[in-house]
Biopython code that builds the backbone (N, CA, C, O; Angstrom):
import numpy as np
from Bio.PDB.StructureBuilder import StructureBuilder

atoms = [
    (1, "MET", "N", (-8.295, -14.421, 8.499)),
    (1, "MET", "CA", (-7.664, -14.334, 7.195)),
    (1, "MET", "C", (-6.456, -15.265, 7.163)),
    (1, "MET", "O", (-5.674, -15.333, 8.111)),
    (2, "GLN", "N", (-6.331, -15.956, 6.083)),
    (2, "GLN", "CA", (-5.207, -16.867, 5.858)),
    (2, "GLN", "C", (-4.188, -16.154, 4.979)),
    (2, "GLN", "O", (-4.550, -15.553, 3.967)),
    (3, "VAL", "N", (-2.917, -16.217, 5.359)),
    (3, "VAL", "CA", (-1.846, -15.594, 4.586)),
    (3, "VAL", "C", (-0.932, -16.693, 4.042)),
    (3, "VAL", "O", (-0.469, -17.556, 4.787)),
    (4, "VAL", "N", (-0.683, -16.646, 2.735)),
    (4, "VAL", "CA", (0.206, -17.604, 2.082)),
    (4, "VAL", "C", (1.363, -16.801, 1.499)),
    (4, "VAL", "O", (1.147, -15.837, 0.764)),
    (5, "TYR", "N", (2.588, -17.195, 1.827)),
    (5, "TYR", "CA", (3.779, -16.500, 1.339)),
    (5, "TYR", "C", (4.551, -17.434, 0.416)),
    (5, "TYR", "O", (4.923, -18.539, 0.813)),
    (6, "LEU", "N", (4.789, -16.991, -0.811)),
    (6, "LEU", "CA", (5.536, -17.779, -1.790)),
    (6, "LEU", "C", (6.826, -17.052, -2.142)),
    (6, "LEU", "O", (6.808, -15.875, -2.501)),
    (7, "ASP", "N", (7.936, -17.755, -2.039)),
    (7, "ASP", "CA", (9.242, -17.180, -2.362)),
    (7, "ASP", "C", (10.060, -18.206, -3.150)),
    (7, "ASP", "O", (11.051, -18.738, -2.651)),
    (8, "PRO", "N", (9.628, -18.477, -4.398)),
    (8, "PRO", "CA", (10.365, -19.448, -5.218)),
    (8, "PRO", "C", (11.614, -18.810, -5.818)),
    (8, "PRO", "O", (11.827, -17.608, -5.660)),
    (9, "PRO", "N", (12.443, -19.597, -6.505)),
    (9, "PRO", "CA", (13.583, -19.011, -7.220)),
    (9, "PRO", "C", (13.098, -17.880, -8.134)),
    (9, "PRO", "O", (12.024, -17.975, -8.728)),
    (10, "TYR", "N", (13.879, -16.833, -8.240)),
    (10, "TYR", "CA", (13.439, -15.607, -8.909)),
    (10, "TYR", "C", (13.058, -15.749, -10.377)),
    (10, "TYR", "O", (12.188, -15.012, -10.840)),
    (11, "ASP", "N", (13.647, -16.630, -11.104)),
    (11, "ASP", "CA", (13.334, -16.761, -12.525)),
    (11, "ASP", "C", (12.367, -17.903, -12.805)),
    (11, "ASP", "O", (12.497, -18.603, -13.810)),
    (12, "SER", "N", (11.399, -18.089, -11.915)),
    (12, "SER", "CA", (10.512, -19.244, -12.054)),
    (12, "SER", "C", (9.041, -18.838, -11.973)),
    (12, "SER", "O", (8.308, -19.329, -11.115)),
    (13, "HIS", "N", (8.609, -17.944, -12.861)),
    (13, "HIS", "CA", (7.216, -17.504, -12.833)),
    (13, "HIS", "C", (6.241, -18.643, -13.095)),
    (13, "HIS", "O", (5.103, -18.595, -12.627)),
    (14, "ASN", "N", (6.662, -19.665, -13.832)),
    (14, "ASN", "CA", (5.781, -20.819, -14.075)),
    (14, "ASN", "C", (5.522, -21.591, -12.790)),
    (14, "ASN", "O", (4.429, -22.123, -12.594)),
    (15, "ILE", "N", (6.513, -21.654, -11.918)),
    (15, "ILE", "CA", (6.333, -22.343, -10.633)),
    (15, "ILE", "C", (5.297, -21.613, -9.796)),
    (15, "ILE", "O", (4.454, -22.246, -9.162)),
    (16, "ILE", "N", (5.350, -20.296, -9.789)),
    (16, "ILE", "CA", (4.417, -19.501, -8.994)),
    (16, "ILE", "C", (2.982, -19.790, -9.413)),
    (16, "ILE", "O", (2.137, -20.077, -8.564)),
    (17, "CYS", "N", (2.699, -19.719, -10.691)),
    (17, "CYS", "CA", (1.341, -19.971, -11.179)),
    (17, "CYS", "C", (0.898, -21.399, -10.893)),
    (17, "CYS", "O", (-0.254, -21.632, -10.529)),
    (18, "GLY", "N", (1.804, -22.350, -11.056)),
    (18, "GLY", "CA", (1.481, -23.747, -10.779)),
    (18, "GLY", "C", (1.154, -23.985, -9.317)),
    (18, "GLY", "O", (0.220, -24.721, -8.999)),
    (19, "VAL", "N", (1.915, -23.368, -8.429)),
    (19, "VAL", "CA", (1.667, -23.528, -6.992)),
    (19, "VAL", "C", (0.317, -22.916, -6.621)),
    (19, "VAL", "O", (-0.452, -23.521, -5.873)),
    (20, "ILE", "N", (0.027, -21.735, -7.131)),
    (20, "ILE", "CA", (-1.256, -21.090, -6.827)),
    (20, "ILE", "C", (-2.417, -21.935, -7.331)),
    (20, "ILE", "O", (-3.420, -22.088, -6.634)),
    (21, "LYS", "N", (-2.292, -22.482, -8.531)),
    (21, "LYS", "CA", (-3.366, -23.336, -9.071)),
    (21, "LYS", "C", (-3.566, -24.584, -8.215)),
    (21, "LYS", "O", (-4.701, -25.016, -8.014)),
    (22, "ARG", "N", (-2.481, -25.167, -7.710)),
    (22, "ARG", "CA", (-2.618, -26.343, -6.833)),
    (22, "ARG", "C", (-3.252, -25.975, -5.495)),
    (22, "ARG", "O", (-4.069, -26.725, -4.960)),
    (23, "LEU", "N", (-2.874, -24.821, -4.961)),
    (23, "LEU", "CA", (-3.483, -24.367, -3.712)),
    (23, "LEU", "C", (-4.994, -24.206, -3.888)),
    (23, "LEU", "O", (-5.768, -24.547, -2.993)),
    (24, "GLN", "N", (-5.408, -23.689, -5.039)),
    (24, "GLN", "CA", (-6.840, -23.549, -5.324)),
    (24, "GLN", "C", (-7.498, -24.910, -5.538)),
    (24, "GLN", "O", (-8.580, -25.173, -5.011)),
    (25, "LYS", "N", (-6.853, -25.756, -6.297)),
    (25, "LYS", "CA", (-7.421, -27.069, -6.624)),
    (25, "LYS", "C", (-7.709, -27.885, -5.373)),
    (25, "LYS", "O", (-8.746, -28.543, -5.291)),
    (26, "TYR", "N", (-6.812, -27.853, -4.402)),
    (26, "TYR", "CA", (-6.984, -28.647, -3.187)),
    (26, "TYR", "C", (-7.617, -27.856, -2.044)),
    (26, "TYR", "O", (-7.593, -28.285, -0.890)),
    (27, "ASN", "N", (-8.189, -26.683, -2.383)),
    (27, "ASN", "CA", (-8.910, -25.849, -1.417)),
    (27, "ASN", "C", (-8.064, -25.458, -0.217)),
    (27, "ASN", "O", (-8.573, -25.391, 0.902)),
    (28, "TRP", "N", (-6.799, -25.204, -0.430)),
    (28, "TRP", "CA", (-5.918, -24.750, 0.658)),
    (28, "TRP", "C", (-5.968, -23.244, 0.806)),
    (28, "TRP", "O", (-5.501, -22.695, 1.804)),
    (29, "ILE", "N", (-6.542, -22.567, -0.199)),
    (29, "ILE", "CA", (-6.799, -21.133, -0.094)),
    (29, "ILE", "C", (-8.250, -20.896, -0.483)),
    (29, "ILE", "O", (-8.848, -21.674, -1.225)),
    (30, "ASP", "N", (-8.802, -19.805, 0.035)),
    (30, "ASP", "CA", (-10.192, -19.470, -0.286)),
    (30, "ASP", "C", (-10.331, -17.963, -0.431)),
    (30, "ASP", "O", (-9.329, -17.253, -0.514)),
    (31, "THR", "N", (-11.554, -17.473, -0.460)),
    (31, "THR", "CA", (-11.793, -16.054, -0.709)),
    (31, "THR", "C", (-11.284, -15.152, 0.405)),
    (31, "THR", "O", (-11.201, -13.939, 0.216)),
    (32, "ASN", "N", (-10.944, -15.707, 1.553)),
    (32, "ASN", "CA", (-10.383, -14.913, 2.646)),
    (32, "ASN", "C", (-8.858, -14.943, 2.676)),
    (32, "ASN", "O", (-8.249, -14.384, 3.588)),
    (33, "SER", "N", (-8.248, -15.574, 1.715)),
    (33, "SER", "CA", (-6.791, -15.716, 1.696)),
    (33, "SER", "C", (-6.112, -14.496, 1.088)),
    (33, "SER", "O", (-6.638, -13.854, 0.179)),
    (34, "LEU", "N", (-4.950, -14.202, 1.605)),
    (34, "LEU", "CA", (-4.058, -13.189, 1.043)),
    (34, "LEU", "C", (-2.809, -13.939, 0.598)),
    (34, "LEU", "O", (-2.175, -14.622, 1.402)),
    (35, "ILE", "N", (-2.454, -13.815, -0.669)),
    (35, "ILE", "CA", (-1.291, -14.510, -1.200)),
    (35, "ILE", "C", (-0.203, -13.475, -1.468)),
    (35, "ILE", "O", (-0.410, -12.525, -2.223)),
    (36, "ILE", "N", (0.947, -13.666, -0.846)),
    (36, "ILE", "CA", (2.077, -12.758, -1.012)),
    (36, "ILE", "C", (3.159, -13.505, -1.784)),
    (36, "ILE", "O", (3.588, -14.588, -1.384)),
    (37, "VAL", "N", (3.591, -12.917, -2.887)),
    (37, "VAL", "CA", (4.574, -13.565, -3.761)),
    (37, "VAL", "C", (5.789, -12.655, -3.895)),
    (37, "VAL", "O", (5.667, -11.484, -4.255)),
    (38, "GLU", "N", (6.958, -13.207, -3.602)),
    (38, "GLU", "CA", (8.209, -12.481, -3.816)),
    (38, "GLU", "C", (8.839, -13.006, -5.097)),
    (38, "GLU", "O", (9.005, -14.213, -5.272)),
    (39, "HIS", "N", (9.190, -12.076, -5.997)),
    (39, "HIS", "CA", (9.774, -12.484, -7.278)),
    (39, "HIS", "C", (10.638, -11.356, -7.821)),
    (39, "HIS", "O", (10.626, -10.241, -7.298)),
    (40, "ALA", "N", (11.379, -11.656, -8.866)),
    (40, "ALA", "CA", (12.216, -10.641, -9.508)),
    (40, "ALA", "C", (11.326, -9.591, -10.161)),
    (40, "ALA", "O", (10.311, -9.928, -10.770)),
    (41, "LYS", "N", (11.699, -8.334, -10.039)),
    (41, "LYS", "CA", (10.853, -7.265, -10.584)),
    (41, "LYS", "C", (10.778, -7.312, -12.110)),
    (41, "LYS", "O", (9.819, -6.808, -12.695)),
    (42, "LYS", "N", (11.769, -7.904, -12.754)),
    (42, "LYS", "CA", (11.761, -7.960, -14.223)),
    (42, "LYS", "C", (10.733, -8.960, -14.770)),
    (42, "LYS", "O", (10.423, -8.939, -15.961)),
    (43, "ILE", "N", (10.214, -9.820, -13.916)),
    (43, "ILE", "CA", (9.260, -10.834, -14.356)),
    (43, "ILE", "C", (7.836, -10.328, -14.158)),
    (43, "ILE", "O", (7.464, -9.912, -13.061)),
    (44, "LYS", "N", (7.056, -10.365, -15.210)),
    (44, "LYS", "CA", (5.629, -10.037, -15.121)),
    (44, "LYS", "C", (4.870, -11.358, -15.098)),
    (44, "LYS", "O", (4.969, -12.159, -16.028)),
    (45, "ILE", "N", (4.132, -11.571, -14.055)),
    (45, "ILE", "CA", (3.446, -12.848, -13.862)),
    (45, "ILE", "C", (1.978, -12.704, -14.216)),
    (45, "ILE", "O", (1.323, -11.743, -13.814)),
    (46, "LYS", "N", (1.467, -13.665, -14.969)),
    (46, "LYS", "CA", (0.042, -13.696, -15.273)),
    (46, "LYS", "C", (-0.609, -14.621, -14.248)),
    (46, "LYS", "O", (-0.507, -15.844, -14.340)),
    (47, "TYR", "N", (-1.270, -14.022, -13.285)),
    (47, "TYR", "CA", (-1.905, -14.791, -12.213)),
    (47, "TYR", "C", (-3.229, -15.374, -12.680)),
    (47, "TYR", "O", (-3.805, -14.891, -13.655)),
    (48, "PRO", "N", (-3.725, -16.416, -11.992)),
    (48, "PRO", "CA", (-5.035, -16.974, -12.346)),
    (48, "PRO", "C", (-6.106, -15.886, -12.349)),
    (48, "PRO", "O", (-6.016, -14.915, -11.597)),
    (49, "GLU", "N", (-7.111, -16.052, -13.191)),
    (49, "GLU", "CA", (-8.167, -15.052, -13.362)),
    (49, "GLU", "C", (-8.968, -14.789, -12.089)),
    (49, "GLU", "O", (-9.604, -13.742, -11.971)),
    (50, "THR", "N", (-8.948, -15.708, -11.146)),
    (50, "THR", "CA", (-9.712, -15.548, -9.910)),
    (50, "THR", "C", (-9.023, -14.618, -8.917)),
    (50, "THR", "O", (-9.600, -14.277, -7.885)),
    (51, "LEU", "N", (-7.791, -14.206, -9.222)),
    (51, "LEU", "CA", (-7.023, -13.344, -8.323)),
    (51, "LEU", "C", (-6.740, -11.998, -8.975)),
    (51, "LEU", "O", (-6.674, -11.886, -10.199)),
    (52, "PHE", "N", (-6.576, -10.986, -8.144)),
    (52, "PHE", "CA", (-6.165, -9.688, -8.659)),
    (52, "PHE", "C", (-5.005, -9.162, -7.831)),
    (52, "PHE", "O", (-4.848, -9.512, -6.661)),
    (53, "LEU", "N", (-4.207, -8.328, -8.448)),
    (53, "LEU", "CA", (-3.057, -7.731, -7.779)),
    (53, "LEU", "C", (-3.563, -6.599, -6.900)),
    (53, "LEU", "O", (-3.955, -5.545, -7.400)),
    (54, "TRP", "N", (-3.552, -6.816, -5.598)),
    (54, "TRP", "CA", (-4.084, -5.862, -4.637)),
    (54, "TRP", "C", (-3.064, -4.765, -4.341)),
    (54, "TRP", "O", (-3.393, -3.578, -4.365)),
    (55, "ARG", "N", (-1.823, -5.170, -4.060)),
    (55, "ARG", "CA", (-0.743, -4.224, -3.793)),
    (55, "ARG", "C", (0.567, -4.789, -4.314)),
    (55, "ARG", "O", (0.727, -5.999, -4.470)),
    (56, "GLU", "N", (1.498, -3.883, -4.580)),
    (56, "GLU", "CA", (2.804, -4.309, -5.064)),
    (56, "GLU", "C", (3.858, -3.338, -4.534)),
    (56, "GLU", "O", (3.647, -2.125, -4.523)),
    (57, "LYS", "N", (4.971, -3.874, -4.106)),
    (57, "LYS", "CA", (6.079, -3.065, -3.584)),
    (57, "LYS", "C", (7.358, -3.544, -4.246)),
    (57, "LYS", "O", (7.649, -4.740, -4.271)),
    (58, "ILE", "N", (8.119, -2.599, -4.782)),
    (58, "ILE", "CA", (9.393, -2.932, -5.417)),
    (58, "ILE", "C", (10.516, -2.403, -4.539)),
    (58, "ILE", "O", (10.537, -1.233, -4.159)),
    (59, "VAL", "N", (11.449, -3.296, -4.226)),
    (59, "VAL", "CA", (12.624, -2.962, -3.425)),
    (59, "VAL", "C", (13.839, -3.498, -4.175)),
    (59, "VAL", "O", (14.061, -4.708, -4.219)),
    (60, "GLY", "N", (14.620, -2.607, -4.762)),
    (60, "GLY", "CA", (15.765, -3.047, -5.557)),
    (60, "GLY", "C", (15.303, -3.867, -6.746)),
    (60, "GLY", "O", (14.487, -3.404, -7.543)),
    (61, "ASN", "N", (15.823, -5.092, -6.872)),
    (61, "ASN", "CA", (15.434, -5.992, -7.959)),
    (61, "ASN", "C", (14.299, -6.923, -7.566)),
    (61, "ASN", "O", (13.917, -7.803, -8.337)),
    (62, "THR", "N", (13.756, -6.728, -6.360)),
    (62, "THR", "CA", (12.718, -7.613, -5.823)),
    (62, "THR", "C", (11.350, -6.948, -5.902)),
    (62, "THR", "O", (11.209, -5.746, -5.679)),
    (63, "CYS", "N", (10.361, -7.747, -6.220)),
    (63, "CYS", "CA", (8.977, -7.283, -6.234)),
    (63, "CYS", "C", (8.177, -8.149, -5.267)),
    (63, "CYS", "O", (8.280, -9.375, -5.292)),
    (64, "ILE", "N", (7.390, -7.515, -4.426)),
    (64, "ILE", "CA", (6.498, -8.235, -3.514)),
    (64, "ILE", "C", (5.087, -7.927, -3.976)),
    (64, "ILE", "O", (4.652, -6.776, -3.933)),
    (65, "SER", "N", (4.372, -8.949, -4.418)),
    (65, "SER", "CA", (3.013, -8.796, -4.918)),
    (65, "SER", "C", (2.038, -9.399, -3.919)),
    (65, "SER", "O", (2.243, -10.509, -3.427)),
    (66, "CYS", "N", (0.979, -8.657, -3.626)),
    (66, "CYS", "CA", (-0.078, -9.137, -2.730)),
    (66, "CYS", "C", (-1.324, -9.377, -3.566)),
    (66, "CYS", "O", (-1.817, -8.478, -4.247)),
    (67, "LEU", "N", (-1.821, -10.598, -3.505)),
    (67, "LEU", "CA", (-2.971, -10.992, -4.324)),
    (67, "LEU", "C", (-4.170, -11.318, -3.447)),
    (67, "LEU", "O", (-4.026, -11.832, -2.338)),
    (68, "LYS", "N", (-5.347, -11.012, -3.959)),
    (68, "LYS", "CA", (-6.602, -11.378, -3.304)),
    (68, "LYS", "C", (-7.539, -11.947, -4.354)),
    (68, "LYS", "O", (-7.342, -11.758, -5.555)),
    (69, "TYR", "N", (-8.558, -12.646, -3.880)),
    (69, "TYR", "CA", (-9.588, -13.147, -4.783)),
    (69, "TYR", "C", (-10.431, -11.989, -5.288)),
    (69, "TYR", "O", (-10.626, -11.000, -4.582)),
    (70, "ILE", "N", (-10.923, -12.111, -6.494)),
    (70, "ILE", "CA", (-11.796, -11.103, -7.075)),
    (70, "ILE", "C", (-12.996, -10.847, -6.167)),
    (70, "ILE", "O", (-13.438, -9.704, -6.057)),
    (71, "ASP", "N", (-13.537, -11.879, -5.512)),
    (71, "ASP", "CA", (-14.694, -11.741, -4.622)),
    (71, "ASP", "C", (-14.430, -10.784, -3.484)),
    (71, "ASP", "O", (-15.382, -10.253, -2.911)),
    (72, "ASN", "N", (-13.184, -10.539, -3.132)),
    (72, "ASN", "CA", (-12.845, -9.688, -2.000)),
    (72, "ASN", "C", (-12.709, -8.218, -2.346)),
    (72, "ASN", "O", (-12.284, -7.424, -1.507)),
    (73, "VAL", "N", (-13.063, -7.838, -3.569)),
    (73, "VAL", "CA", (-12.917, -6.451, -3.959)),
    (73, "VAL", "C", (-13.874, -5.599, -3.146)),
    (73, "VAL", "O", (-15.074, -5.867, -3.092)),
    (74, "VAL", "N", (-13.331, -4.578, -2.518)),
    (74, "VAL", "CA", (-14.141, -3.656, -1.727)),
    (74, "VAL", "C", (-14.152, -2.323, -2.451)),
    (74, "VAL", "O", (-13.096, -1.739, -2.692)),
    (75, "ILE", "N", (-15.316, -1.845, -2.794)),
    (75, "ILE", "CA", (-15.432, -0.570, -3.487)),
    (75, "ILE", "C", (-15.650, 0.512, -2.445)),
    (75, "ILE", "O", (-16.604, 0.458, -1.669)),
    (76, "SER", "N", (-14.752, 1.504, -2.432)),
    (76, "SER", "CA", (-14.884, 2.576, -1.431)),
    (76, "SER", "C", (-15.157, 3.906, -2.090)),
    (76, "SER", "O", (-15.297, 4.919, -1.403)),
]
sb = StructureBuilder()
sb.init_structure("model")
sb.init_model(0)
sb.init_chain("A")
sb.init_seg("    ")
for serial, (resi, resn, name, xyz) in enumerate(atoms, 1):
    if name == "N":
        sb.init_residue(resn, " ", resi, " ")
    sb.init_atom(name, np.array(xyz, "f"), 0.0, 1.0, " ", f" {name:<3s}", serial, name[0])
structure = sb.get_structure()
């Protein structure tokens, strides 16, 4: 499994989406990747449609979002 950690400036949700799209475009992430994004909790980010919010943890004003590809959904 490949883990990608993104920690851009807190008020830059557009940067987060742009970076994820570039990672996908150049095949630097795939269906086995886990993307972890640290951002301000007040910001709601619209992630690319190929990803889903797997887990989220809020600590103070910080939100840590863990994303996976839709293909990785495991039904239990």
